[in-house]
Backbone as JSON, one array per atom type, in Angstrom:
{
  "sequence": "MREVHVVDHPLVQHKLTLMREAERTTKGFRQLLNEIGMLLAYEVTRDLKLEDVEIETPLTRMQAPKLAGKKLVFAPILRAGVGFVDGMLELVPSARIAHIGLYRDPKTLQAVEYYFKAPPDVAERLVIVLDPMLATGNSAVAAIDRLKERGCRDLRLVCLLAAPEGIAHVHGSHPEVPIWTAAIDSHLDAHGYIVPGLGDAGDRMFGTK",
  "N": [[0.88, -1.2, 0.06], [0.42, 2.28, -0.63], [2.53, 4.57, 0.87], [2.52, 3.18, 3.35], [4.19, 1.77, 5.8], [5.14, -1.38, 6.86], [6.53, -2.53, 9.77], [8.7, -5.11, 9.82], [10.54, -6.15, 11.52], [12.18, -8.76, 13.41], [12.11, -8.61, 16.25], [9.97, -6.84, 16.75], [7.91, -8.14, 15.58], [7.81, -10.49, 17.17], [7.17, -9.34, 19.81], [4.9, -8.27, 19.22], [3.19, -10.56, 18.84], [3.19, -11.65, 21.43], [1.71, -9.77, 22.74], [-0.69, -10.09, 21.58], [-1.79, -12.27, 22.7], [-4.32, -13.63, 24.68], [-4.11, -14.12, 27.36], [-2.2, -12.62, 28.39], [-0.78, -10.45, 30.9], [-1.86, -7.4, 32.41], [0.24, -5.8, 33.3], [2.32, -7.08, 31.65], [1.39, -6.5, 29.12], [1.46, -3.69, 29.0], [4.29, -3.28, 29.37], [5.33, -4.4, 27.16], [4.09, -2.9, 25.21], [5.41, -0.54, 25.58], [8.08, -1.25, 25.08], [7.83, -1.99, 22.31], [7.1, 0.41, 21.34], [9.45, 1.95, 21.43], [10.94, 0.64, 19.48], [9.41, 0.97, 17.14], [9.69, 3.73, 17.11], [12.33, 3.96, 16.37], [12.11, 3.19, 13.62], [10.36, 5.02, 12.4], [11.77, 7.38, 12.55], [13.93, 7.05, 10.9], [14.69, 8.53, 8.58], [15.42, 11.15, 9.42], [16.74, 14.41, 9.18], [20.2, 15.37, 9.02], [22.95, 17.33, 10.15], [26.21, 18.55, 9.76], [28.42, 19.11, 12.47], [30.96, 20.86, 14.27], [32.89, 19.13, 16.59], [34.81, 18.32, 19.62], [36.78, 15.55, 20.23], [38.28, 13.28, 22.59], [40.75, 13.09, 21.39], [40.99, 14.89, 19.02], [39.66, 17.46, 17.04], [36.71, 17.53, 15.0], [34.44, 16.94, 12.27], [31.03, 16.14, 12.68], [27.94, 14.19, 12.48], [24.74, 15.67, 13.5], [21.3, 15.76, 14.59], [19.31, 17.77, 12.63], [17.54, 20.92, 12.66], [14.31, 21.8, 14.31], [13.28, 20.11, 17.44], [11.4, 17.16, 17.38], [7.92, 16.27, 17.82], [5.85, 14.17, 19.69], [2.73, 12.93, 19.44], [0.43, 11.56, 21.22], [-2.7, 9.96, 21.03], [-5.17, 9.99, 23.36], [-6.82, 7.46, 25.17], [-4.98, 5.16, 24.74], [-2.63, 5.88, 23.26], [-0.62, 6.89, 24.87], [0.66, 4.85, 25.71], [2.83, 4.3, 24.16], [4.66, 6.43, 24.52], [6.59, 6.59, 26.59], [8.56, 4.71, 25.76], [9.38, 5.75, 23.4], [10.38, 8.18, 24.19], [12.63, 7.35, 25.45], [14.29, 6.83, 23.42], [14.28, 9.29, 22.03], [14.72, 11.62, 23.87], [14.54, 14.38, 23.98], [12.23, 15.18, 22.8], [9.19, 17.0, 22.1], [5.84, 16.9, 23.59], [2.64, 16.53, 22.55], [-0.8, 16.34, 23.47], [-3.71, 14.61, 22.58], [-6.88, 14.33, 23.09], [-9.43, 12.0, 22.52], [-12.25, 10.1, 22.28], [-14.12, 7.12, 21.19], [-17.31, 7.19, 20.09], [-19.65, 4.87, 21.11], [-21.91, 4.08, 19.69], [-21.97, 5.48, 17.2], [-19.31, 5.23, 16.32], [-17.78, 7.35, 15.8], [-15.14, 9.85, 16.31], [-14.84, 11.68, 19.27], [-13.79, 14.69, 20.46], [-12.22, 15.73, 23.52], [-10.03, 17.02, 24.7], [-7.14, 18.97, 24.08], [-3.74, 19.75, 23.7], [-0.84, 21.23, 22.85], [2.66, 22.01, 21.97], [3.35, 25.55, 21.68], [4.76, 26.08, 19.22], [4.13, 24.12, 17.43], [3.57, 23.74, 14.9], [5.89, 24.27, 13.46], [7.36, 21.89, 13.59], [8.22, 18.37, 12.97], [5.61, 16.19, 13.44], [4.64, 13.33, 15.17], [2.05, 11.31, 15.08], [0.47, 9.24, 17.51], [-1.3, 6.25, 17.69], [-2.22, 3.47, 18.81], [-4.13, 1.42, 17.75], [-5.27, 1.32, 14.73], [-8.21, 1.38, 13.6], [-11.2, 1.98, 12.65], [-10.12, 4.35, 11.87], [-11.25, 6.81, 12.41], [-10.47, 8.29, 14.71], [-7.7, 8.73, 14.26], [-7.93, 10.37, 11.95], [-9.44, 12.48, 12.87], [-7.58, 13.55, 14.79], [-5.4, 14.26, 13.11], [-6.57, 16.09, 11.63], [-7.14, 18.2, 13.57], [-4.54, 18.84, 14.22], [-3.55, 19.97, 11.89], [-5.21, 22.16, 11.69], [-3.93, 23.69, 13.45], [-1.73, 24.34, 12.0], [0.18, 22.49, 11.32], [2.07, 20.68, 9.08], [3.96, 18.72, 8.56], [3.56, 15.57, 9.11], [3.38, 12.4, 10.64], [2.01, 9.05, 11.15], [1.98, 6.6, 13.61], [1.22, 3.29, 14.33], [0.27, 0.4, 16.16], [-1.29, -1.83, 15.34], [-3.12, -2.17, 12.24], [-6.1, -1.83, 10.35], [-7.36, -2.61, 7.05], [-9.46, -0.85, 6.46], [-9.22, 1.24, 8.11], [-6.72, 2.32, 7.2], [-7.4, 3.0, 4.7], [-9.3, 5.13, 5.21], [-7.69, 7.02, 6.51], [-5.91, 7.75, 4.37], [-7.75, 8.35, 2.51], [-8.61, 10.92, 3.62], [-6.19, 12.27, 4.32], [-4.03, 12.03, 2.33], [-1.25, 12.51, 2.1], [0.02, 11.72, 4.39], [2.22, 9.54, 5.94], [2.12, 6.19, 7.08], [3.26, 4.09, 9.77], [3.28, 0.86, 10.84], [3.08, -2.15, 12.9], [1.68, -4.3, 11.91], [-0.8, -5.38, 9.43], [-3.89, -6.2, 9.76], [-6.79, -8.43, 9.22], [-9.58, -7.41, 9.03], [-12.39, -5.4, 10.16], [-14.63, -6.11, 12.8], [-18.2, -6.05, 13.5], [-18.46, -4.26, 15.47], [-16.46, -2.57, 15.09], [-13.97, -3.37, 15.92], [-10.58, -4.52, 15.44], [-9.78, -7.5, 13.63], [-7.69, -10.32, 13.31], [-6.57, -9.04, 15.62], [-6.04, -7.59, 18.93], [-7.82, -7.03, 20.97], [-9.12, -4.33, 22.96], [-6.78, -1.99, 23.09], [-6.41, 0.24, 25.02], [-7.95, -0.64, 27.29], [-6.74, -3.02, 27.89], [-4.23, -2.11, 28.55], [-4.57, -0.51, 30.79], [-6.05, -2.07, 32.48], [-8.87, -1.88, 32.46], [-12.36, -2.18, 31.58]],
  "CA": [[0.0, -0.07, -0.01], [1.11, 3.49, -0.8], [2.86, 5.24, 2.13], [2.35, 2.39, 4.5], [5.4, 0.93, 6.17], [5.01, -2.44, 7.83], [7.8, -2.82, 10.38], [8.72, -6.46, 10.0], [11.73, -6.46, 12.34], [11.79, -9.91, 14.18], [11.74, -8.23, 17.63], [8.69, -6.16, 16.73], [6.87, -9.22, 15.34], [7.73, -11.29, 18.37], [6.49, -8.67, 20.86], [3.36, -8.23, 18.95], [2.58, -11.84, 19.14], [2.97, -11.78, 22.86], [0.67, -8.8, 23.11], [-1.99, -10.52, 21.08], [-2.2, -13.4, 23.47], [-5.48, -13.27, 25.54], [-3.8, -14.28, 28.76], [-1.1, -11.63, 28.78], [-1.35, -9.63, 31.99], [-1.92, -5.85, 32.22], [1.65, -5.34, 33.46], [3.05, -7.51, 30.56], [0.9, -5.84, 27.99], [2.01, -2.33, 29.21], [5.69, -3.3, 29.17], [5.58, -4.76, 25.79], [3.73, -1.72, 24.34], [6.51, 0.4, 25.83], [9.28, -1.71, 24.24], [7.66, -2.09, 20.85], [7.15, 1.76, 20.9], [10.83, 2.25, 21.21], [11.43, -0.1, 18.15], [8.79, 1.69, 16.0], [10.25, 5.09, 16.95], [13.57, 3.84, 15.57], [11.81, 3.08, 12.3], [9.72, 6.18, 11.97], [12.76, 8.48, 12.54], [15.11, 6.6, 10.12], [15.14, 9.47, 7.57], [15.52, 12.5, 9.93], [17.73, 15.15, 8.54], [21.35, 15.61, 9.84], [23.89, 18.34, 9.77], [27.58, 18.23, 10.33], [28.83, 20.23, 13.44], [32.31, 20.56, 14.84], [33.09, 18.78, 18.03], [36.17, 17.93, 20.0], [36.82, 14.33, 20.95], [39.48, 13.22, 23.42], [41.98, 13.26, 20.64], [41.1, 15.91, 18.13], [38.44, 18.1, 16.57], [36.23, 16.76, 13.85], [33.02, 17.24, 11.79], [30.26, 14.97, 13.03], [26.51, 14.58, 12.24], [23.78, 15.84, 14.58], [19.98, 15.95, 14.09], [19.12, 19.19, 12.18], [16.19, 21.48, 12.83], [13.74, 21.7, 15.7], [13.06, 18.81, 18.02], [10.12, 16.58, 16.95], [6.79, 16.21, 18.7], [5.08, 13.0, 19.74], [1.29, 13.35, 19.75], [-0.44, 10.38, 21.5], [-4.06, 10.02, 21.1], [-5.49, 9.48, 24.62], [-5.84, 6.92, 26.23], [-3.94, 4.18, 24.4], [-1.39, 6.39, 22.6], [0.4, 7.25, 25.88], [1.48, 3.61, 26.02], [3.98, 4.37, 23.22], [5.33, 7.62, 24.75], [7.85, 6.43, 27.41], [9.55, 4.03, 25.03], [9.91, 6.6, 22.27], [11.17, 9.19, 24.73], [13.92, 6.64, 25.82], [15.17, 7.01, 22.22], [14.27, 10.84, 21.63], [14.38, 12.21, 25.1], [14.35, 15.84, 24.04], [11.12, 15.5, 21.97], [8.09, 17.7, 22.77], [4.71, 16.0, 23.68], [1.28, 16.98, 22.31], [-1.88, 15.39, 23.94], [-4.94, 14.82, 21.89], [-8.0, 13.47, 23.92], [-10.45, 11.52, 21.74], [-12.86, 8.81, 22.55], [-14.94, 6.68, 20.17], [-18.56, 7.0, 20.42], [-19.91, 3.38, 20.98], [-22.96, 3.95, 18.76], [-21.63, 5.94, 15.94], [-17.98, 5.01, 16.13], [-17.07, 8.63, 15.51], [-14.33, 10.37, 17.28], [-15.25, 12.86, 20.0], [-12.6, 15.36, 21.12], [-12.31, 16.25, 24.85], [-8.72, 17.62, 25.21], [-6.13, 19.16, 23.09], [-2.73, 20.63, 24.29], [0.36, 21.03, 22.12], [3.57, 23.1, 21.99], [3.05, 26.63, 20.78], [5.3, 26.2, 17.86], [4.03, 22.72, 16.99], [3.39, 23.84, 13.31], [7.21, 24.26, 12.83], [8.06, 20.65, 13.89], [7.7, 17.17, 12.67], [4.75, 15.66, 14.46], [4.43, 11.84, 15.02], [0.81, 10.9, 15.85], [0.52, 7.9, 18.05], [-2.59, 5.71, 17.86], [-1.87, 1.99, 18.63], [-5.16, 0.69, 16.96], [-5.88, 2.09, 13.46], [-9.44, 0.56, 13.28], [-12.04, 2.74, 11.59], [-9.4, 5.41, 11.35], [-11.91, 8.02, 12.73], [-9.71, 8.97, 15.72], [-6.57, 9.24, 13.58], [-8.29, 11.42, 11.03], [-9.78, 13.72, 13.6], [-6.38, 14.1, 15.44], [-4.66, 15.02, 12.21], [-7.37, 17.3, 11.22], [-6.88, 19.15, 14.61], [-3.15, 19.38, 14.13], [-3.51, 20.69, 10.72], [-5.8, 23.45, 12.15], [-2.78, 24.46, 14.19], [-0.71, 24.73, 11.07], [1.03, 21.41, 11.1], [2.03, 20.17, 7.75], [4.88, 17.57, 8.44], [2.83, 14.68, 9.93], [3.45, 10.96, 10.35], [1.19, 8.22, 11.99], [2.44, 5.32, 13.99], [0.2, 2.44, 15.16], [0.68, -0.93, 16.5], [-2.01, -2.63, 14.35], [-3.94, -1.38, 11.33], [-7.05, -2.49, 9.55], [-7.46, -1.97, 5.74], [-10.52, 0.13, 6.4], [-8.43, 2.45, 8.78], [-5.78, 2.88, 6.32], [-8.15, 3.74, 3.53], [-9.83, 6.23, 5.71], [-6.61, 8.0, 6.68], [-5.37, 8.15, 3.14], [-8.72, 9.2, 1.77], [-8.64, 12.18, 4.06], [-4.92, 12.87, 4.42], [-3.15, 11.2, 1.49], [0.25, 12.75, 2.17], [0.5, 11.37, 5.71], [2.67, 8.2, 5.84], [1.78, 5.31, 8.12], [4.11, 3.02, 10.2], [2.54, -0.15, 11.64], [3.64, -3.53, 12.91], [0.96, -5.48, 11.07], [-2.14, -5.11, 8.84], [-4.8, -7.33, 10.05], [-7.79, -8.79, 8.21], [-10.67, -6.59, 8.77], [-13.12, -4.93, 11.24], [-15.85, -6.71, 12.97], [-19.43, -5.31, 13.45], [-18.21, -3.25, 16.59], [-15.41, -1.73, 14.82], [-12.73, -3.89, 16.48], [-9.66, -5.17, 14.54], [-9.68, -8.94, 13.59], [-7.72, -10.98, 14.59], [-6.34, -8.03, 16.61], [-5.65, -7.92, 20.36], [-8.77, -6.37, 21.79], [-8.94, -2.89, 23.16], [-5.48, -1.61, 23.6], [-6.43, 0.99, 26.23], [-8.45, -1.46, 28.3], [-5.61, -4.06, 28.26], [-2.98, -1.36, 29.24], [-4.89, 0.06, 31.95], [-6.82, -2.95, 33.29], [-10.38, -1.52, 32.53], [-13.31, -2.78, 30.76]],
  "C": [[0.84, 1.22, -0.06], [1.3, 4.15, 0.57], [2.51, 4.5, 3.38], [3.49, 1.5, 4.71], [5.12, -0.18, 7.17], [6.38, -2.76, 8.42], [7.98, -4.38, 10.71], [9.99, -7.04, 10.77], [11.41, -7.73, 13.31], [11.28, -9.58, 15.62], [10.29, -7.6, 17.74], [7.57, -7.22, 16.49], [6.7, -10.11, 16.57], [7.05, -10.62, 19.55], [5.0, -8.55, 20.47], [2.63, -9.43, 19.14], [2.35, -12.07, 20.58], [1.85, -10.79, 23.37], [-0.72, -9.19, 22.59], [-2.58, -11.6, 22.0], [-3.22, -12.98, 24.7], [-4.97, -13.28, 27.01], [-2.64, -13.41, 29.24], [-1.59, -10.67, 29.83], [-1.25, -8.15, 31.62], [-0.46, -5.41, 32.26], [2.47, -5.76, 32.14], [2.78, -6.74, 29.32], [1.49, -4.33, 27.98], [3.41, -2.27, 28.86], [6.04, -3.57, 27.77], [5.22, -3.63, 24.73], [4.85, -0.63, 24.46], [7.83, 0.03, 25.06], [9.04, -1.58, 22.77], [7.49, -0.44, 20.33], [8.38, 2.35, 20.6], [11.31, 1.76, 19.75], [10.65, 0.6, 17.05], [9.32, 3.11, 15.97], [11.52, 5.0, 16.2], [13.31, 3.89, 14.03], [11.37, 4.42, 11.71], [10.63, 7.43, 11.74], [13.99, 8.12, 11.62], [15.62, 7.66, 9.12], [15.24, 10.89, 8.15], [16.74, 13.03, 9.27], [18.86, 15.34, 9.53], [22.1, 16.71, 9.35], [25.13, 18.1, 10.45], [27.85, 19.44, 11.27], [30.18, 19.85, 13.84], [32.34, 20.24, 16.28], [34.48, 18.5, 18.32], [36.06, 16.62, 20.74], [38.03, 14.29, 21.86], [40.76, 13.43, 22.69], [42.15, 14.38, 19.58], [39.8, 16.53, 17.81], [38.08, 17.46, 15.26], [34.84, 17.29, 13.47], [32.19, 15.92, 12.08], [28.74, 15.23, 12.93], [25.75, 14.62, 13.46], [22.41, 15.93, 13.92], [19.78, 17.5, 13.74], [17.66, 19.66, 12.4], [15.6, 21.35, 14.15], [13.36, 20.36, 16.04], [11.59, 18.49, 17.62], [9.04, 16.53, 18.09], [6.12, 14.91, 18.46], [3.67, 13.45, 20.18], [0.42, 12.09, 19.93], [-1.91, 10.75, 21.54], [-4.51, 9.28, 22.43], [-6.76, 8.52, 24.44], [-4.6, 6.21, 25.77], [-2.64, 4.68, 23.91], [-0.41, 6.65, 23.61], [1.16, 6.01, 26.11], [2.81, 3.58, 25.18], [5.03, 5.39, 23.75], [6.78, 7.26, 25.52], [8.97, 5.67, 26.58], [10.17, 4.86, 24.0], [10.71, 7.69, 22.98], [12.48, 8.56, 25.18], [14.85, 6.88, 24.55], [15.31, 8.51, 21.82], [14.0, 11.53, 22.95], [14.05, 13.74, 25.05], [13.02, 16.12, 23.26], [10.0, 16.15, 22.89], [6.88, 16.67, 22.78], [3.43, 16.86, 23.47], [0.21, 16.0, 22.83], [-3.21, 15.71, 23.26], [-6.0, 13.81, 22.53], [-9.16, 13.24, 23.13], [-10.99, 10.21, 22.29], [-13.8, 8.41, 21.4], [-16.35, 6.42, 20.69], [-19.04, 5.47, 20.16], [-21.0, 3.15, 19.89], [-22.56, 4.29, 17.28], [-20.3, 5.59, 15.36], [-17.14, 6.14, 15.69], [-16.28, 9.04, 16.54], [-14.89, 11.63, 18.0], [-14.13, 13.48, 20.71], [-13.08, 15.9, 22.55], [-11.13, 17.04, 25.42], [-7.78, 17.79, 24.11], [-4.98, 20.23, 23.68], [-1.31, 20.27, 23.45], [1.37, 22.21, 22.34], [3.28, 24.22, 21.17], [3.58, 26.7, 19.43], [5.23, 24.82, 17.19], [4.07, 22.74, 15.45], [4.83, 23.77, 12.78], [7.94, 22.94, 13.07], [7.47, 19.5, 13.14], [6.9, 16.51, 13.74], [4.36, 14.2, 14.16], [3.15, 11.56, 15.72], [0.82, 9.47, 16.27], [-0.84, 7.29, 18.43], [-2.37, 4.09, 17.66], [-2.79, 1.1, 17.73], [-5.64, 1.57, 15.91], [-7.02, 1.19, 13.06], [-10.17, 1.2, 12.24], [-11.25, 3.93, 10.98], [-10.02, 6.81, 11.74], [-11.09, 8.93, 13.77], [-8.37, 9.62, 15.04], [-6.83, 10.48, 12.74], [-8.65, 12.66, 11.86], [-8.49, 14.32, 14.41], [-5.52, 14.81, 14.34], [-5.38, 16.32, 11.69], [-7.15, 18.49, 12.29], [-5.46, 19.69, 14.57], [-2.91, 20.31, 12.97], [-4.2, 22.05, 10.9], [-4.77, 24.28, 12.8], [-1.55, 24.74, 13.29], [0.34, 23.57, 10.72], [1.0, 20.81, 9.76], [3.07, 18.99, 7.57], [4.46, 16.5, 9.58], [3.16, 13.2, 9.53], [2.56, 10.15, 11.45], [1.83, 6.86, 12.29], [1.35, 4.53, 14.81], [0.75, 1.05, 15.31], [-0.05, -2.02, 15.49], [-2.94, -1.76, 13.55], [-4.86, -2.35, 10.61], [-7.08, -1.83, 8.16], [-8.34, -0.83, 5.76], [-9.88, 1.49, 7.09], [-7.51, 3.19, 7.82], [-6.36, 3.69, 5.2], [-8.79, 5.03, 3.96], [-8.79, 7.42, 5.88], [-6.25, 8.52, 5.34], [-6.46, 8.8, 2.3], [-8.76, 10.63, 2.27], [-7.38, 12.91, 4.1], [-3.88, 11.87, 3.68], [-1.64, 11.28, 1.54], [0.83, 12.29, 3.49], [0.89, 9.89, 5.75], [2.4, 7.51, 7.21], [2.8, 4.32, 8.43], [3.27, 2.04, 11.1], [3.36, -1.48, 11.79], [3.0, -4.59, 12.22], [-0.34, -4.83, 10.5], [-2.92, -6.29, 8.96], [-5.87, -7.53, 8.96], [-8.9, -7.78, 7.81], [-11.29, -6.16, 10.17], [-14.29, -5.78, 11.43], [-17.02, -5.68, 13.13], [-19.36, -4.18, 14.49], [-17.06, -2.52, 16.3], [-14.07, -2.18, 15.44], [-11.79, -4.65, 15.23], [-9.68, -6.73, 14.59], [-8.46, -9.48, 12.84], [-7.4, -10.03, 15.88], [-5.79, -8.45, 17.94], [-6.6, -7.35, 21.35], [-8.67, -4.96, 21.81], [-7.71, -2.61, 23.82], [-5.56, -0.87, 24.98], [-6.85, 0.14, 27.51], [-7.41, -2.46, 28.82], [-4.45, -3.35, 28.85], [-3.32, -0.94, 30.51], [-5.79, -0.68, 32.97], [-8.19, -2.62, 33.5], [-11.16, -2.41, 31.58], [-14.19, -1.86, 29.93]]
}
């Protein structure tokens, strides 16, 4: 699929399988989401721009590469998106954080916004939207809409699992936004859950129903 990157690294696939298991504990699920978030961050930042700067090693001065431009922004969609944040911050500790509070109406499956907070200069930064389950795509589209209203133009979406319906919805609304995911599953069920999936990521991470 155009602009969809499936991260097939063996560690990512192994951890995803562990997360799918119904008997996985809340603690285990949360830890795996943290770990897989770090691995996905490595992939989504693979092409960040570098610039040469002069530094001094213990032996001599040299030109060496550092990240160029402003620090990036991680934008988790609440609740489940926060499960990615700690792992990603281990890799990019200076990143800024934007929080986007959305919940899915159980009847319409549409995204309802209840909170939005972002750095004041978010429009000048690369923004990586974090949404573990790209099911209908309604939450991801709503989050990207909101960020674009704030002037953001350099956007990427990272998810743990994606359904073809969600990918189609995101690219139908925002065709220029690339997606990184650990797997593309079969389809959505009548309740909008990904099949075979892993259930509700937020409930499994927080121990709720």
